[in-house]
ChimeraX commands (.cxc) that place a marker at each C-alpha (Angstrom):
marker #1 position -166.99,66.89,134.77 radius 0.5
marker #1 position -165.07,69.78,133.26 radius 0.5
marker #1 position -162.63,69.31,130.33 radius 0.5
marker #1 position -158.95,69.66,131.01 radius 0.5
marker #1 position -157.68,73.19,130.16 radius 0.5
marker #1 position -155.90,73.39,126.89 radius 0.5
marker #1 position -152.24,74.64,127.04 radius 0.5
marker #1 position -151.53,78.12,125.75 radius 0.5
marker #1 position -150.09,77.89,122.04 radius 0.5
marker #1 position -146.62,78.92,123.40 radius 0.5
marker #1 position -146.65,75.88,125.66 radius 0.5
marker #1 position -147.64,73.33,123.01 radius 0.5
marker #1 position -144.74,71.25,121.42 radius 0.5
marker #1 position -143.58,72.43,118.13 radius 0.5
marker #1 position -144.49,70.16,115.18 radius 0.5
marker #1 position -141.64,67.97,113.87 radius 0.5
marker #1 position -139.40,69.89,111.44 radius 0.5
marker #1 position -139.47,68.60,107.88 radius 0.5
marker #1 position -136.10,70.33,107.06 radius 0.5
marker #1 position -133.00,70.65,109.33 radius 0.5
marker #1 position -132.69,74.38,110.29 radius 0.5
marker #1 position -129.93,76.28,108.63 radius 0.5
marker #1 position -127.56,77.55,111.18 radius 0.5
marker #1 position -125.64,80.64,110.43 radius 0.5
marker #1 position -121.86,80.17,111.07 radius 0.5
marker #1 position -119.91,83.11,112.40 radius 0.5
marker #1 position -117.98,85.01,109.73 radius 0.5
marker #1 position -114.69,84.01,111.57 radius 0.5
marker #1 position -115.50,80.30,111.81 radius 0.5
marker #1 position -113.84,77.47,110.17 radius 0.5
marker #1 position -117.06,76.39,108.40 radius 0.5
marker #1 position -117.20,75.97,104.65 radius 0.5
marker #1 position -117.56,79.15,102.54 radius 0.5
marker #1 position -120.76,78.69,100.52 radius 0.5
marker #1 position -120.32,81.97,98.71 radius 0.5
marker #1 position -119.44,80.37,95.49 radius 0.5
marker #1 position -122.17,77.75,95.84 radius 0.5
marker #1 position -124.70,80.43,96.38 radius 0.5
marker #1 position -123.62,82.46,93.44 radius 0.5
marker #1 position -123.75,79.42,91.23 radius 0.5
marker #1 position -127.15,78.39,92.47 radius 0.5
marker #1 position -128.49,81.89,91.89 radius 0.5
marker #1 position -127.02,82.05,88.36 radius 0.5
marker #1 position -128.43,78.70,87.66 radius 0.5
marker #1 position -131.82,79.45,89.03 radius 0.5
marker #1 position -132.07,82.83,87.24 radius 0.5
marker #1 position -130.82,81.47,83.79 radius 0.5
marker #1 position -133.80,80.66,81.79 radius 0.5
marker #1 position -131.75,80.32,78.61 radius 0.5
marker #1 position -128.21,80.71,77.82 radius 0.5
marker #1 position -127.05,84.21,76.59 radius 0.5
marker #1 position -126.58,83.65,72.94 radius 0.5
marker #1 position -124.22,86.82,72.81 radius 0.5
marker #1 position -121.52,85.02,74.60 radius 0.5
marker #1 position -119.38,82.07,73.64 radius 0.5
marker #1 position -120.44,80.22,76.72 radius 0.5
marker #1 position -124.02,80.83,75.79 radius 0.5
marker #1 position -123.64,79.81,72.11 radius 0.5
marker #1 position -121.95,76.62,73.27 radius 0.5
marker #1 position -124.68,75.82,75.69 radius 0.5
marker #1 position -127.31,76.42,73.04 radius 0.5
marker #1 position -125.54,73.78,70.94 radius 0.5
marker #1 position -125.58,71.09,73.66 radius 0.5
marker #1 position -129.35,70.25,73.51 radius 0.5
marker #1 position -129.25,70.14,69.70 radius 0.5
marker #1 position -126.19,67.83,69.70 radius 0.5
marker #1 position -127.66,65.64,72.39 radius 0.5
marker #1 position -130.92,65.20,70.53 radius 0.5
marker #1 position -128.99,64.23,67.28 radius 0.5
marker #1 position -126.93,61.76,69.33 radius 0.5
marker #1 position -130.19,60.21,70.64 radius 0.5
marker #1 position -131.53,59.68,67.17 radius 0.5
marker #1 position -132.55,56.00,66.59 radius 0.5
marker #1 position -129.78,55.36,64.08 radius 0.5
marker #1 position -127.07,56.79,66.34 radius 0.5
marker #1 position -127.98,56.28,70.01 radius 0.5
marker #1 position -126.80,52.60,70.11 radius 0.5
marker #1 position -123.31,53.36,68.71 radius 0.5
marker #1 position -120.85,53.15,71.64 radius 0.5
marker #1 position -118.54,55.98,70.35 radius 0.5
marker #1 position -121.43,58.43,69.83 radius 0.5
marker #1 position -122.82,57.59,73.27 radius 0.5
marker #1 position -119.49,58.07,74.91 radius 0.5
marker #1 position -118.94,61.35,73.20 radius 0.5
marker #1 position -122.36,62.46,74.14 radius 0.5
marker #1 position -121.69,61.69,77.72 radius 0.5
marker #1 position -118.37,63.61,77.54 radius 0.5
marker #1 position -120.14,66.64,76.18 radius 0.5
marker #1 position -122.66,66.58,79.03 radius 0.5
marker #1 position -119.80,66.27,81.60 radius 0.5
marker #1 position -117.65,68.91,79.90 radius 0.5
marker #1 position -120.39,71.52,79.83 radius 0.5
marker #1 position -121.89,70.94,83.17 radius 0.5
marker #1 position -119.72,73.54,85.03 radius 0.5
marker #1 position -120.46,75.99,82.26 radius 0.5
marker #1 position -124.26,75.34,82.58 radius 0.5
marker #1 position -123.96,75.69,86.34 radius 0.5
marker #1 position -122.59,79.18,85.75 radius 0.5
marker #1 position -119.04,78.53,87.08 radius 0.5
marker #1 position -117.20,81.63,86.00 radius 0.5
marker #1 position -113.81,79.89,86.28 radius 0.5
marker #1 position -114.78,77.00,83.96 radius 0.5
marker #1 position -112.77,76.87,80.86 radius 0.5
marker #1 position -114.63,76.73,77.53 radius 0.5
marker #1 position -111.98,74.34,76.05 radius 0.5
marker #1 position -113.43,70.99,77.42 radius 0.5
marker #1 position -116.79,71.92,76.07 radius 0.5
marker #1 position -115.56,73.00,72.67 radius 0.5
marker #1 position -113.50,69.90,72.33 radius 0.5
marker #1 position -116.31,67.64,73.43 radius 0.5
marker #1 position -118.52,69.38,70.86 radius 0.5
marker #1 position -116.25,68.65,67.96 radius 0.5
marker #1 position -115.69,65.04,69.24 radius 0.5
marker #1 position -119.32,64.35,69.21 radius 0.5
marker #1 position -119.94,66.05,65.87 radius 0.5
marker #1 position -116.99,63.91,64.44 radius 0.5
marker #1 position -118.39,60.61,65.90 radius 0.5
marker #1 position -121.69,61.27,64.35 radius 0.5
marker #1 position -119.99,62.22,61.11 radius 0.5
marker #1 position -118.05,59.01,60.99 radius 0.5
marker #1 position -121.07,56.92,61.96 radius 0.5
marker #1 position -123.53,58.29,59.45 radius 0.5
marker #1 position -122.25,61.01,57.15 radius 0.5
marker #1 position -119.05,59.98,55.35 radius 0.5
marker #1 position -119.53,62.68,52.79 radius 0.5
marker #1 position -118.97,65.30,55.47 radius 0.5
marker #1 position -115.43,63.97,56.31 radius 0.5
marker #1 position -113.64,67.11,54.96 radius 0.5
marker #1 position -115.56,69.76,57.02 radius 0.5
marker #1 position -115.33,67.55,60.01 radius 0.5
marker #1 position -111.61,67.16,59.84 radius 0.5
marker #1 position -111.34,71.02,59.42 radius 0.5
marker #1 position -113.46,71.48,62.50 radius 0.5
marker #1 position -111.16,69.11,64.47 radius 0.5
marker #1 position -108.11,71.05,63.30 radius 0.5
marker #1 position -109.93,74.33,64.29 radius 0.5
marker #1 position -110.62,72.99,67.66 radius 0.5
marker #1 position -107.06,72.08,68.29 radius 0.5
marker #1 position -106.19,75.74,67.96 radius 0.5
marker #1 position -108.68,77.03,70.48 radius 0.5
marker #1 position -107.28,78.27,73.88 radius 0.5
marker #1 position -110.51,77.79,75.88 radius 0.5
marker #1 position -110.36,81.46,76.81 radius 0.5
marker #1 position -112.73,84.15,75.66 radius 0.5
marker #1 position -111.08,87.33,77.10 radius 0.5
marker #1 position -109.63,89.13,73.99 radius 0.5
marker #1 position -111.37,90.12,70.78 radius 0.5
marker #1 position -109.22,87.60,68.88 radius 0.5
marker #1 position -110.17,84.71,71.15 radius 0.5
marker #1 position -113.83,85.63,70.97 radius 0.5
marker #1 position -113.61,85.75,67.05 radius 0.5
marker #1 position -111.75,82.40,66.98 radius 0.5
marker #1 position -114.44,80.83,69.25 radius 0.5
marker #1 position -117.44,82.35,67.21 radius 0.5
marker #1 position -115.97,81.03,64.01 radius 0.5
marker #1 position -115.62,77.52,65.55 radius 0.5
marker #1 position -119.09,77.56,66.88 radius 0.5
marker #1 position -120.49,78.68,63.58 radius 0.5
marker #1 position -118.56,75.91,61.65 radius 0.5
marker #1 position -119.88,73.36,64.33 radius 0.5
marker #1 position -123.40,74.67,63.99 radius 0.5
marker #1 position -123.21,74.36,60.14 radius 0.5
marker #1 position -121.90,70.76,60.43 radius 0.5
marker #1 position -124.60,70.06,63.01 radius 0.5
marker #1 position -127.24,71.41,60.67 radius 0.5
marker #1 position -125.83,69.15,57.78 radius 0.5
marker #1 position -125.90,66.10,60.15 radius 0.5
marker #1 position -129.60,66.74,60.98 radius 0.5
marker #1 position -130.52,65.85,57.49 radius 0.5
marker #1 position -131.25,62.03,57.53 radius 0.5
marker #1 position -128.39,60.12,55.95 radius 0.5
marker #1 position -128.72,58.63,52.46 radius 0.5
marker #1 position -128.48,54.88,52.74 radius 0.5
marker link #1:1,2 radius 0.2
marker link #1:2,3 radius 0.2
marker link #1:3,4 radius 0.2
marker link #1:4,5 radius 0.2
marker link #1:5,6 radius 0.2
marker link #1:6,7 radius 0.2
marker link #1:7,8 radius 0.2
marker link #1:8,9 radius 0.2
marker link #1:9,10 radius 0.2
marker link #1:10,11 radius 0.2
marker link #1:11,12 radius 0.2
marker link #1:12,13 radius 0.2
marker link #1:13,14 radius 0.2
marker link #1:14,15 radius 0.2
marker link #1:15,16 radius 0.2
marker link #1:16,17 radius 0.2
marker link #1:17,18 radius 0.2
marker link #1:18,19 radius 0.2
marker link #1:19,20 radius 0.2
marker link #1:20,21 radius 0.2
marker link #1:21,22 radius 0.2
marker link #1:22,23 radius 0.2
marker link #1:23,24 radius 0.2
marker link #1:24,25 radius 0.2
marker link #1:25,26 radius 0.2
marker link #1:26,27 radius 0.2
marker link #1:27,28 radius 0.2
marker link #1:28,29 radius 0.2
marker link #1:29,30 radius 0.2
marker link #1:30,31 radius 0.2
marker link #1:31,32 radius 0.2
marker link #1:32,33 radius 0.2
marker link #1:33,34 radius 0.2
marker link #1:34,35 radius 0.2
marker link #1:35,36 radius 0.2
marker link #1:36,37 radius 0.2
marker link #1:37,38 radius 0.2
marker link #1:38,39 radius 0.2
marker link #1:39,40 radius 0.2
marker link #1:40,41 radius 0.2
marker link #1:41,42 radius 0.2
marker link #1:42,43 radius 0.2
marker link #1:43,44 radius 0.2
marker link #1:44,45 radius 0.2
marker link #1:45,46 radius 0.2
marker link #1:46,47 radius 0.2
marker link #1:47,48 radius 0.2
marker link #1:48,49 radius 0.2
marker link #1:49,50 radius 0.2
marker link #1:50,51 radius 0.2
marker link #1:51,52 radius 0.2
marker link #1:52,53 radius 0.2
marker link #1:53,54 radius 0.2
marker link #1:54,55 radius 0.2
marker link #1:55,56 radius 0.2
marker link #1:56,57 radius 0.2
marker link #1:57,58 radius 0.2
marker link #1:58,59 radius 0.2
marker link #1:59,60 radius 0.2
marker link #1:60,61 radius 0.2
marker link #1:61,62 radius 0.2
marker link #1:62,63 radius 0.2
marker link #1:63,64 radius 0.2
marker link #1:64,65 radius 0.2
marker link #1:65,66 radius 0.2
marker link #1:66,67 radius 0.2
marker link #1:67,68 radius 0.2
marker link #1:68,69 radius 0.2
marker link #1:69,70 radius 0.2
marker link #1:70,71 radius 0.2
marker link #1:71,72 radius 0.2
marker link #1:72,73 radius 0.2
marker link #1:73,74 radius 0.2
marker link #1:74,75 radius 0.2
marker link #1:75,76 radius 0.2
marker link #1:76,77 radius 0.2
marker link #1:77,78 radius 0.2
marker link #1:78,79 radius 0.2
marker link #1:79,80 radius 0.2
marker link #1:80,81 radius 0.2
marker link #1:81,82 radius 0.2
marker link #1:82,83 radius 0.2
marker link #1:83,84 radius 0.2
marker link #1:84,85 radius 0.2
marker link #1:85,86 radius 0.2
marker link #1:86,87 radius 0.2
marker link #1:87,88 radius 0.2
marker link #1:88,89 radius 0.2
marker link #1:89,90 radius 0.2
marker link #1:90,91 radius 0.2
marker link #1:91,92 radius 0.2
marker link #1:92,93 radius 0.2
marker link #1:93,94 radius 0.2
marker link #1:94,95 radius 0.2
marker link #1:95,96 radius 0.2
marker link #1:96,97 radius 0.2
marker link #1:97,98 radius 0.2
marker link #1:98,99 radius 0.2
marker link #1:99,100 radius 0.2
marker link #1:100,101 radius 0.2
marker link #1:101,102 radius 0.2
marker link #1:102,103 radius 0.2
marker link #1:103,104 radius 0.2
marker link #1:104,105 radius 0.2
marker link #1:105,106 radius 0.2
marker link #1:106,107 radius 0.2
marker link #1:107,108 radius 0.2
marker link #1:108,109 radius 0.2
marker link #1:109,110 radius 0.2
marker link #1:110,111 radius 0.2
marker link #1:111,112 radius 0.2
marker link #1:112,113 radius 0.2
marker link #1:113,114 radius 0.2
marker link #1:114,115 radius 0.2
marker link #1:115,116 radius 0.2
marker link #1:116,117 radius 0.2
marker link #1:117,118 radius 0.2
marker link #1:118,119 radius 0.2
marker link #1:119,120 radius 0.2
marker link #1:120,121 radius 0.2
marker link #1:121,122 radius 0.2
marker link #1:122,123 radius 0.2
marker link #1:123,124 radius 0.2
marker link #1:124,125 radius 0.2
marker link #1:125,126 radius 0.2
marker link #1:126,127 radius 0.2
marker link #1:127,128 radius 0.2
marker link #1:128,129 radius 0.2
marker link #1:129,130 radius 0.2
marker link #1:130,131 radius 0.2
marker link #1:131,132 radius 0.2
marker link #1:132,133 radius 0.2
marker link #1:133,134 radius 0.2
marker link #1:134,135 radius 0.2
marker link #1:135,136 radius 0.2
marker link #1:136,137 radius 0.2
marker link #1:137,138 radius 0.2
marker link #1:138,139 radius 0.2
marker link #1:139,140 radius 0.2
marker link #1:140,141 radius 0.2
marker link #1:141,142 radius 0.2
marker link #1:142,143 radius 0.2
marker link #1:143,144 radius 0.2
marker link #1:144,145 radius 0.2
marker link #1:145,146 radius 0.2
marker link #1:146,147 radius 0.2
marker link #1:147,148 radius 0.2
marker link #1:148,149 radius 0.2
marker link #1:149,150 radius 0.2
marker link #1:150,151 radius 0.2
marker link #1:151,152 radius 0.2
marker link #1:152,153 radius 0.2
marker link #1:153,154 radius 0.2
marker link #1:154,155 radius 0.2
marker link #1:155,156 radius 0.2
marker link #1:156,157 radius 0.2
marker link #1:157,158 radius 0.2
marker link #1:158,159 radius 0.2
marker link #1:159,160 radius 0.2
marker link #1:160,161 radius 0.2
marker link #1:161,162 radius 0.2
marker link #1:162,163 radius 0.2
marker link #1:163,164 radius 0.2
marker link #1:164,165 radius 0.2
marker link #1:165,166 radius 0.2
marker link #1:166,167 radius 0.2
marker link #1:167,168 radius 0.2
marker link #1:168,169 radius 0.2
marker link #1:169,170 radius 0.2
marker link #1:170,171 radius 0.2
marker link #1:171,172 radius 0.2
marker link #1:172,173 radius 0.2
view
């Protein structure tokens, strides 16, 4: 008895798809414009580390340091520190995603709020520089377009980094 003839490869059923195929929408369709999404995804995927020459990059470089400090055993259970850490993460998410229209101000304000919460919890001796940083943050526009704005943002981030460095020293009990 002869074996049945095997169908030609073109006649075999296609294996089940593991992903839905992406259908291209005509340019004049009413479909969602994904240009911004693709641009943000490309920026996110290509960004290994934030660009430390920009205010955005400097701010994003502070976020993991601040988060690590807020996660320290003597701080992580404090509800104010935890809330301000969450606020910082939320405020800098659009910046981290590469959204060019995202304002710097929410991230800058969230930075000072977390630094201040940590200072109040564990570093009462740093009250004066923390208060100055809060006042400085109140003057920030959230923009970085002019040399004056860039200078103001750089000064703020330097002061925040200095206070962060002081807070990284274990508190004296």
